[in-house]
Every structure is written in structure tokens, then in C-alpha cells.
MOPAC internal coordinates of N, CA, C and O (Angstrom, degrees):
PM7 1SCF
backbone

  N    0.0000 0     0.00 0     0.00 0    0    0    0
  C    1.4497 1     0.00 0     0.00 0    1    0    0
  C    1.5323 1   108.17 1     0.00 0    2    1    0
  O    1.2310 1   120.79 1   -47.52 1    3    2    1
  N    1.3322 1   116.09 1   132.48 1    3    2    1
  C    1.4597 1   119.72 1  -176.98 1    5    3    2
  C    1.5327 1   111.00 1   -78.25 1    6    5    3
  O    1.2310 1   121.01 1   -15.24 1    7    6    5
  N    1.3109 1   115.67 1   164.76 1    7    6    5
  C    1.4659 1   121.27 1   178.46 1    9    7    6
  C    1.5197 1   109.90 1   -64.25 1   10    9    7
  O    1.2310 1   120.42 1   139.60 1   11   10    9
  N    1.3409 1   116.79 1   -40.40 1   11   10    9
  C    1.4660 1   120.57 1   179.24 1   13   11   10
  C    1.5258 1   110.77 1   -61.82 1   14   13   11
  O    1.2310 1   119.86 1   139.03 1   15   14   13
  N    1.3303 1   117.86 1   -40.97 1   15   14   13
  C    1.4615 1   121.55 1   177.98 1   17   15   14
  C    1.5176 1   110.87 1   -61.86 1   18   17   15
  O    1.2310 1   120.48 1   138.60 1   19   18   17
  N    1.3300 1   116.69 1   -41.40 1   19   18   17
  C    1.4668 1   120.51 1   178.43 1   21   19   18
  C    1.5232 1   111.09 1   -63.51 1   22   21   19
  O    1.2310 1   120.07 1   139.04 1   23   22   21
  N    1.3380 1   117.47 1   -40.96 1   23   22   21
  C    1.4628 1   120.88 1   179.11 1   25   23   22
  C    1.5205 1   110.88 1   -64.23 1   26   25   23
  O    1.2310 1   120.44 1   137.20 1   27   26   25
  N    1.3237 1   116.76 1   -42.80 1   27   26   25
  C    1.4705 1   120.63 1   179.09 1   29   27   26
  C    1.5184 1   110.35 1   -62.29 1   30   29   27
  O    1.2310 1   120.54 1   134.44 1   31   30   29
  N    1.3247 1   116.58 1   -45.56 1   31   30   29
  C    1.4720 1   119.94 1   179.91 1   33   31   30
  C    1.5238 1   111.76 1   -64.61 1   34   33   31
  O    1.2310 1   120.20 1   144.18 1   35   34   33
  N    1.3178 1   117.22 1   -35.82 1   35   34   33
  C    1.4637 1   120.34 1  -178.82 1   37   35   34
  C    1.5246 1   111.21 1   -69.26 1   38   37   35
  O    1.2310 1   120.04 1   152.62 1   39   38   37
  N    1.3242 1   117.53 1   -27.38 1   39   38   37
  C    1.4609 1   120.94 1  -179.32 1   41   39   38
  C    1.5232 1   112.65 1   -82.73 1   42   41   39
  O    1.2310 1   119.88 1   163.42 1   43   42   41
  N    1.3158 1   117.84 1   -16.58 1   43   42   41
  C    1.4675 1   121.23 1   179.79 1   45   43   42
  C    1.5210 1   109.51 1   -94.89 1   46   45   43
  O    1.2310 1   121.09 1   -27.45 1   47   46   45
  N    1.3232 1   115.52 1   152.55 1   47   46   45
  C    1.4665 1   119.97 1  -178.28 1   49   47   46
  C    1.5193 1   113.32 1   -97.60 1   50   49   47
  O    1.2310 1   119.91 1   167.99 1   51   50   49
  N    1.3380 1   117.77 1   -12.01 1   51   50   49
  C    1.4616 1   119.28 1  -177.40 1   53   51   50
  C    1.5271 1   111.35 1   -84.90 1   54   53   51
  O    1.2310 1   120.98 1   -14.51 1   55   54   53
  N    1.3226 1   115.73 1   165.49 1   55   54   53
  C    1.4580 1   121.49 1   178.66 1   57   55   54
  C    1.5288 1   107.84 1   -94.94 1   58   57   55
  O    1.2310 1   119.56 1   -54.42 1   59   58   57
  N    1.3365 1   118.45 1   125.58 1   59   58   57
  C    1.4599 1   121.11 1  -178.62 1   61   59   58
  C    1.5287 1   112.42 1   -67.37 1   62   61   59
  O    1.2310 1   120.77 1   -11.00 1   63   62   61
  N    1.3275 1   116.13 1   169.00 1   63   62   61
  C    1.4620 1   121.38 1  -177.71 1   65   63   62
  C    1.5170 1   112.66 1   -60.38 1   66   65   63
  O    1.2310 1   120.17 1   145.38 1   67   66   65
  N    1.3384 1   117.29 1   -34.62 1   67   66   65
  C    1.4665 1   119.23 1  -178.63 1   69   67   66
  C    1.5369 1   112.68 1   -79.81 1   70   69   67
  O    1.2310 1   120.28 1   174.71 1   71   70   69
  N    1.3510 1   117.07 1    -5.29 1   71   70   69
  C    1.4647 1   121.32 1   175.31 1   73   71   70
  C    1.5171 1   114.98 1    82.69 1   74   73   71
  O    1.2310 1   119.56 1  -178.31 1   75   74   73
  N    1.3064 1   118.44 1     1.69 1   75   74   73
  C    1.4628 1   121.22 1  -179.16 1   77   75   74
  C    1.5241 1   108.53 1   -91.16 1   78   77   75
  O    1.2310 1   120.64 1   -73.16 1   79   78   77
  N    1.3269 1   116.39 1   106.84 1   79   78   77
  C    1.4555 1   121.54 1  -179.65 1   81   79   78
  C    1.5252 1   108.75 1   -96.93 1   82   81   79
  O    1.2310 1   120.76 1   -46.01 1   83   82   81
  N    1.3244 1   116.16 1   133.99 1   83   82   81
  C    1.4557 1   122.09 1  -177.36 1   85   83   82
  C    1.5201 1   107.96 1  -118.88 1   86   85   83
  O    1.2310 1   120.05 1   -44.04 1   87   86   85
  N    1.3285 1   117.51 1   135.96 1   87   86   85
  C    1.4624 1   122.02 1   177.87 1   89   87   86
  C    1.5270 1   109.02 1  -131.32 1   90   89   87
  O    1.2310 1   121.33 1   -28.01 1   91   90   89
  N    1.3271 1   115.06 1   151.99 1   91   90   89
  C    1.4617 1   120.28 1   175.14 1   93   91   90
  C    1.5251 1   109.37 1   -73.39 1   94   93   91
  O    1.2310 1   120.03 1   -36.45 1   95   94   93
  N    1.3191 1   117.54 1   143.55 1   95   94   93
  C    1.4583 1   121.12 1   175.51 1   97   95   94
  C    1.5225 1   110.49 1   -70.45 1   98   97   95
  O    1.2310 1   120.52 1   143.97 1   99   98   97
  N    1.3201 1   116.61 1   -36.03 1   99   98   97
  C    1.4563 1   122.45 1  -178.75 1  101   99   98
  C    1.5386 1   109.13 1  -110.26 1  102  101   99
  O    1.2310 1   119.35 1   -60.86 1  103  102  101
  N    1.3442 1   118.85 1   119.14 1  103  102  101
  C    1.4682 1   120.49 1  -178.16 1  105  103  102
  C    1.5283 1   113.74 1   -61.20 1  106  105  103
  O    1.2310 1   119.78 1   153.74 1  107  106  105
  N    1.3198 1   118.03 1   -26.26 1  107  106  105
  C    1.4649 1   119.92 1  -179.71 1  109  107  106
  C    1.5319 1   111.32 1   -68.49 1  110  109  107
  O    1.2310 1   120.12 1   155.43 1  111  110  109
  N    1.3166 1   117.38 1   -24.57 1  111  110  109
  C    1.4643 1   120.44 1   177.68 1  113  111  110
  C    1.5168 1   110.28 1   -66.53 1  114  113  111
  O    1.2310 1   120.43 1   138.85 1  115  114  113
  N    1.3333 1   116.79 1   -41.15 1  115  114  113
  C    1.4648 1   119.97 1   178.10 1  117  115  114
  C    1.5287 1   109.99 1   -64.10 1  118  117  115
  O    1.2310 1   119.97 1   139.46 1  119  118  117
  N    1.3296 1   117.67 1   -40.54 1  119  118  117
  C    1.4644 1   120.74 1   177.63 1  121  119  118
  C    1.5245 1   110.60 1   -61.33 1  122  121  119
  O    1.2310 1   120.61 1   140.98 1  123  122  121
  N    1.3300 1   116.44 1   -39.02 1  123  122  121
  C    1.4637 1   121.53 1   179.57 1  125  123  122
  C    1.5275 1   110.15 1   -61.42 1  126  125  123
  O    1.2310 1   120.01 1   131.36 1  127  126  125
  N    1.3190 1   117.58 1   -48.64 1  127  126  125
  C    1.4617 1   120.69 1  -178.27 1  129  127  126
  C    1.5236 1   111.62 1   -68.91 1  130  129  127
  O    1.2310 1   119.73 1   144.87 1  131  130  129
  N    1.3312 1   118.12 1   -35.13 1  131  130  129
  C    1.4598 1   121.22 1   177.21 1  133  131  130
  C    1.5178 1   110.84 1   -66.09 1  134  133  131
  O    1.2310 1   120.19 1   136.48 1  135  134  133
  N    1.3215 1   117.25 1   -43.52 1  135  134  133
  C    1.4618 1   121.28 1   178.64 1  137  135  134
  C    1.5270 1   110.94 1   -65.40 1  138  137  135
  O    1.2310 1   120.49 1   140.89 1  139  138  137
  N    1.3075 1   116.67 1   -39.11 1  139  138  137
  C    1.4572 1   121.19 1   179.16 1  141  139  138
  C    1.5293 1   110.20 1   -62.36 1  142  141  139
  O    1.2310 1   120.50 1   136.76 1  143  142  141
  N    1.3318 1   116.66 1   -43.24 1  143  142  141
  C    1.4626 1   121.24 1   179.55 1  145  143  142
  C    1.5232 1   110.70 1   -65.90 1  146  145  143
  O    1.2310 1   119.98 1   140.06 1  147  146  145
  N    1.3287 1   117.65 1   -39.94 1  147  146  145
  C    1.4634 1   121.39 1   178.73 1  149  147  146
  C    1.5231 1   110.83 1   -63.93 1  150  149  147
  O    1.2310 1   120.13 1   139.62 1  151  150  149
  N    1.3110 1   117.37 1   -40.38 1  151  150  149
  C    1.4659 1   120.99 1   178.46 1  153  151  150
  C    1.5207 1   110.70 1   -64.09 1  154  153  151
  O    1.2310 1   120.29 1   138.56 1  155  154  153
  N    1.3268 1   117.04 1   -41.44 1  155  154  153
  C    1.4619 1   120.71 1   178.76 1  157  155  154
  C    1.5232 1   111.06 1   -63.49 1  158  157  155
  O    1.2310 1   120.16 1   138.77 1  159  158  157
  N    1.3316 1   117.29 1   -41.23 1  159  158  157
  C    1.4645 1   120.73 1   179.23 1  161  159  158
  C    1.5247 1   110.64 1   -65.42 1  162  161  159
  O    1.2310 1   119.93 1   138.93 1  163  162  161
  N    1.3138 1   117.73 1   -41.07 1  163  162  161
  C    1.4550 1   121.56 1   179.35 1  165  163  162
  C    1.5162 1   112.32 1   -66.60 1  166  165  163
  O    1.2310 1   120.44 1   138.64 1  167  166  165
  N    1.3189 1   116.76 1   -41.36 1  167  166  165
  C    1.4629 1   120.85 1   178.08 1  169  167  166
  C    1.5221 1   110.85 1   -65.19 1  170  169  167
  O    1.2310 1   120.59 1   140.98 1  171  170  169
  N    1.3349 1   116.48 1   -39.02 1  171  170  169
  C    1.4578 1   119.94 1   179.61 1  173  171  170
  C    1.5311 1   110.73 1   -66.33 1  174  173  171
  O    1.2310 1   120.00 1   139.92 1  175  174  173
  N    1.3361 1   117.60 1   -40.08 1  175  174  173
  C    1.4587 1   120.79 1   177.25 1  177  175  174
  C    1.5268 1   110.49 1   -63.06 1  178  177  175
  O    1.2310 1   120.39 1   137.48 1  179  178  177
  N    1.3174 1   116.87 1   -42.52 1  179  178  177
  C    1.4592 1   121.55 1   178.08 1  181  179  178
  C    1.5301 1   110.72 1   -58.55 1  182  181  179
  O    1.2310 1   120.25 1   135.00 1  183  182  181
  N    1.3337 1   117.14 1   -45.00 1  183  182  181
  C    1.4537 1   120.79 1   179.00 1  185  183  182
  C    1.5311 1   111.79 1   -66.19 1  186  185  183
  O    1.2310 1   120.00 1   142.43 1  187  186  185
  N    1.3303 1   117.60 1   -37.57 1  187  186  185
  C    1.4616 1   121.02 1   177.30 1  189  187  186
  C    1.5224 1   111.17 1   -62.27 1  190  189  187
  O    1.2310 1   120.25 1   137.46 1  191  190  189
  N    1.3414 1   117.14 1   -42.54 1  191  190  189
  C    1.4659 1   121.53 1   178.57 1  193  191  190
  C    1.5302 1   110.04 1   -63.26 1  194  193  191
  O    1.2310 1   120.34 1   137.07 1  195  194  193
  N    1.3173 1   116.96 1   -42.93 1  195  194  193
  C    1.4665 1   121.28 1   179.45 1  197  195  194
  C    1.5245 1   110.59 1   -61.47 1  198  197  195
  O    1.2310 1   120.51 1   135.38 1  199  198  197
  N    1.3398 1   116.62 1   -44.62 1  199  198  197
  C    1.4676 1   120.20 1  -179.89 1  201  199  198
  C    1.5284 1   111.42 1   -64.17 1  202  201  199
  O    1.2310 1   120.02 1   138.22 1  203  202  201
  N    1.3277 1   117.56 1   -41.78 1  203  202  201
  C    1.4697 1   120.88 1   178.99 1  205  203  202
  C    1.5269 1   111.14 1   -64.10 1  206  205  203
  O    1.2310 1   120.20 1   136.19 1  207  206  205
  N    1.3300 1   117.23 1   -43.81 1  207  206  205
  C    1.4685 1   120.38 1   178.74 1  209  207  206
  C    1.5287 1   111.04 1   -63.65 1  210  209  207
  O    1.2310 1   120.29 1   141.57 1  211  210  209
  N    1.3306 1   117.05 1   -38.43 1  211  210  209
  C    1.4660 1   120.29 1   177.90 1  213  211  210
  C    1.5307 1   110.97 1   -66.89 1  214  213  211
  O    1.2310 1   120.31 1   145.40 1  215  214  213
  N    1.3452 1   117.01 1   -34.60 1  215  214  213
  C    1.4637 1   120.83 1   178.64 1  217  215  214
  C    1.5321 1   111.82 1   -64.46 1  218  217  215
  O    1.2310 1   120.38 1   144.58 1  219  218  217
  N    1.3385 1   116.88 1   -35.42 1  219  218  217
  C    1.4682 1   118.98 1  -177.02 1  221  219  218
  C    1.5242 1   112.51 1   -91.29 1  222  221  219
  O    1.2310 1   120.06 1  -176.07 1  223  222  221
  N    1.3281 1   117.48 1     3.93 1  223  222  221
  C    1.4543 1   119.78 1   169.71 1  225  223  222
  C    1.5146 1   117.64 1   115.74 1  226  225  223
  O    1.2310 1   119.35 1   177.44 1  227  226  225
  N    1.3190 1   118.84 1    -2.56 1  227  226  225
  C    1.4624 1   120.20 1   177.47 1  229  227  226
  C    1.5267 1   109.32 1   -86.25 1  230  229  227
  O    1.2310 1   120.39 1   -27.86 1  231  230  229
  N    1.3157 1   116.85 1   152.14 1  231  230  229
  C    1.4551 1   122.41 1   178.28 1  233  231  230
  C    1.5268 1   107.91 1  -103.12 1  234  233  231
  O    1.2310 1   120.18 1   -88.80 1  235  234  233
  N    1.3500 1   117.27 1    91.20 1  235  234  233
  C    1.4559 1   121.52 1  -174.58 1  237  235  234
  C    1.5226 1   111.30 1  -120.35 1  238  237  235
  O    1.2310 1   121.34 1   -28.45 1  239  238  237
  N    1.3223 1   115.05 1   151.55 1  239  238  237
  C    1.4654 1   123.08 1   174.52 1  241  239  238
  C    1.5312 1   107.69 1  -140.99 1  242  241  239
  O    1.2310 1   120.94 1   -11.63 1  243  242  241
  N    1.3163 1   115.80 1   168.37 1  243  242  241
  C    1.4593 1   120.85 1   175.05 1  245  243  242
  C    1.5248 1   109.33 1   -72.16 1  246  245  243
  O    1.2310 1   120.46 1   -43.82 1  247  246  245
  N    1.3135 1   116.72 1   136.18 1  247  246  245
  C    1.4654 1   118.80 1  -179.75 1  249  247  246
  C    1.5250 1   111.21 1   -68.80 1  250  249  247
  O    1.2310 1   120.14 1   159.39 1  251  250  249
  N    1.3300 1   117.34 1   -20.61 1  251  250  249
  C    1.4683 1   120.00 1   176.88 1  253  251  250
  C    1.5220 1   110.89 1   -63.13 1  254  253  251
  O    1.2310 1   121.06 1   144.12 1  255  254  253
  N    1.3352 1   115.58 1   -35.88 1  255  254  253
  C    1.4606 1   118.83 1  -177.76 1  257  255  254
  C    1.5271 1   112.91 1   -89.06 1  258  257  255
  O    1.2310 1   119.94 1   167.74 1  259  258  257
  N    1.3361 1   117.71 1   -12.26 1  259  258  257
  C    1.4538 1   119.73 1  -172.51 1  261  259  258
  C    1.5261 1   114.17 1  -112.80 1  262  261  259
  O    1.2310 1   119.82 1   133.31 1  263  262  261
  N    1.3338 1   117.95 1   -46.69 1  263  262  261
  C    1.4548 1   119.48 1  -172.69 1  265  263  262
  C    1.5264 1   111.47 1  -142.00 1  266  265  263
  O    1.2310 1   121.00 1   -61.50 1  267  266  265
  N    1.3071 1   115.69 1   118.50 1  267  266  265
  C    1.4696 1   121.00 1   177.81 1  269  267  266
  C    1.5264 1   110.95 1   -64.71 1  270  269  267
  O    1.2310 1   120.18 1   143.63 1  271  270  269
  N    1.3419 1   117.27 1   -36.37 1  271  270  269
  C    1.4638 1   120.79 1  -179.75 1  273  271  270
  C    1.5206 1   111.54 1   -65.37 1  274  273  271
  O    1.2310 1   120.08 1   136.91 1  275  274  273
  N    1.3327 1   117.46 1   -43.09 1  275  274  273
  C    1.4666 1   119.90 1   177.47 1  277  275  274
  C    1.5185 1   110.77 1   -65.40 1  278  277  275
  O    1.2310 1   120.32 1   139.03 1  279  278  277
  N    1.3122 1   117.00 1   -40.97 1  279  278  277
  C    1.4616 1   120.56 1   179.70 1  281  279  278
  C    1.5283 1   110.24 1   -62.95 1  282  281  279
  O    1.2310 1   119.79 1   140.33 1  283  282  281
  N    1.3213 1   118.01 1   -39.67 1  283  282  281
  C    1.4663 1   121.49 1   177.39 1  285  283  282
  C    1.5289 1   111.83 1   -66.96 1  286  285  283
  O    1.2310 1   120.53 1   152.71 1  287  286  285
  N    1.3379 1   116.60 1   -27.29 1  287  286  285
  C    1.4595 1   121.22 1   179.22 1  289  287  286
  C    1.5313 1   111.55 1   -85.44 1  290  289  287
  O    1.2310 1   119.86 1  -169.90 1  291  290  289
  N    1.3214 1   117.88 1    10.10 1  291  290  289
  C    1.4683 1   124.59 1   178.22 1  293  291  290
  C    1.5193 1   112.96 1    66.72 1  294  293  291
  O    1.2310 1   120.54 1  -150.79 1  295  294  293
  N    1.3376 1   116.58 1    29.21 1  295  294  293
  C    1.4645 1   121.54 1   173.57 1  297  295  294
  C    1.5245 1   106.63 1   -95.84 1  298  297  295
  O    1.2310 1   120.37 1   -54.16 1  299  298  297
  N    1.3444 1   116.91 1   125.84 1  299  298  297
  C    1.4597 1   120.45 1  -175.56 1  301  299  298
  C    1.5228 1   113.44 1   -94.25 1  302  301  299
  O    1.2310 1   120.32 1   146.95 1  303  302  301
  N    1.3436 1   116.99 1   -33.05 1  303  302  301
  C    1.4600 1   120.96 1  -175.72 1  305  303  302
  C    1.5216 1   108.80 1  -117.89 1  306  305  303
  O    1.2310 1   120.80 1   -55.48 1  307  306  305
  N    1.3340 1   116.07 1   124.52 1  307  306  305
  C    1.4612 1   121.65 1   179.98 1  309  307  306
  C    1.5260 1   109.14 1  -102.87 1  310  309  307
  O    1.2310 1   120.45 1   -55.94 1  311  310  309
  N    1.3259 1   116.74 1   124.06 1  311  310  309
  C    1.4610 1   122.55 1   177.66 1  313  311  310
  C    1.5225 1   108.40 1   -90.79 1  314  313  311
  O    1.2310 1   120.45 1   -73.39 1  315  314  313
  N    1.3275 1   116.74 1   106.61 1  315  314  313
  C    1.4595 1   121.17 1  -176.29 1  317  315  314
  C    1.5286 1   112.02 1   -69.48 1  318  317  315
  O    1.2310 1   120.35 1   151.05 1  319  318  317
  N    1.3305 1   116.94 1   -28.95 1  319  318  317
  C    1.4579 1   120.12 1  -179.26 1  321  319  318
  C    1.5098 1   113.72 1   -84.82 1  322  321  319
  O    1.2310 1   119.70 1   166.60 1  323  322  321
  N    1.3077 1   118.19 1   -13.40 1  323  322  321
  C    1.4643 1   122.06 1  -179.49 1  325  323  322
  C    1.5186 1   113.27 1    72.30 1  326  325  323
  O    1.2310 1   119.78 1  -154.31 1  327  326  325
  N    1.3444 1   118.02 1    25.69 1  327  326  325
  C    1.4608 1   121.95 1  -177.07 1  329  327  326
  C    1.5191 1   114.17 1   -94.14 1  330  329  327
  O    1.2310 1   119.75 1   157.69 1  331  330  329
  N    1.3221 1   118.09 1   -22.31 1  331  330  329
  C    1.4583 1   120.53 1  -179.64 1  333  331  330
  C    1.5217 1   110.36 1   -75.09 1  334  333  331
  O    1.2310 1   119.67 1   -46.30 1  335  334  333
  N    1.3371 1   118.24 1   133.70 1  335  334  333
  C    1.4594 1   120.67 1  -178.57 1  337  335  334
  C    1.5309 1   114.13 1   -79.35 1  338  337  335
  O    1.2310 1   119.76 1   173.80 1  339  338  337
  N    1.3386 1   118.07 1    -6.20 1  339  338  337
  C    1.4564 1   122.14 1  -177.12 1  341  339  338
  C    1.5320 1   110.20 1  -135.35 1  342  341  339
  O    1.2310 1   121.22 1   -19.01 1  343  342  341
  N    1.3286 1   115.27 1   160.99 1  343  342  341
  C    1.4659 1   120.72 1   169.26 1  345  343  342
  C    1.5029 1   108.84 1   -92.40 1  346  345  343
  O    1.2310 1   120.52 1   -37.00 1  347  346  345
  N    1.3176 1   116.61 1   143.00 1  347  346  345
  C    1.4728 1   120.57 1  -179.69 1  349  347  346
  C    1.5147 1   107.48 1  -112.06 1  350  349  347
  O    1.2310 1   120.10 1   180.00 1  351  350  349

């Protein structure tokens, strides 16, 4: 069994088909991996929204790459053309 397989099994709460249940020794490690996965999912959604808006004609980028002030204001998508009526 690979290390990656063990990590995946340790993050899930169900018992696998082979009956071998794996748990983290330190509960904070599971929180770390769960938070990391949540951040990846959120970043991917942000990029998907940016790509869709660019497809329909808006000029958008991630505020992380463009403006520190917008990123601090919890704005994820920056409209460079100023055409969007809302902040995302």
C-alpha cells in the first residue's frame, strides 16, 4: 500500500472493503489535510468562474495575482474592464 493511499484512507471516516482502517496518530494532522483539500477546491472553483467569465466576454483575473487591496477585501475575481456590476 502506498503512502498516498494511507493518507487518503486516514482522511476518510468509512471502513474500506478490505477492512483495514487507518487513522492519524495526531488529530491536528487530519485537520491540516482537510483544510488543504478545502483550499484546493475553493481555488479551483475560483479559477473555473474566471474562465467562464472570460469565455463570455469579461476581462477577469484572480485578485490574488492582481491587487493586494482587493484580496484583503475578500474579493476573489477582479474585473479589469470594470464591466461587472458586482464583486465576486
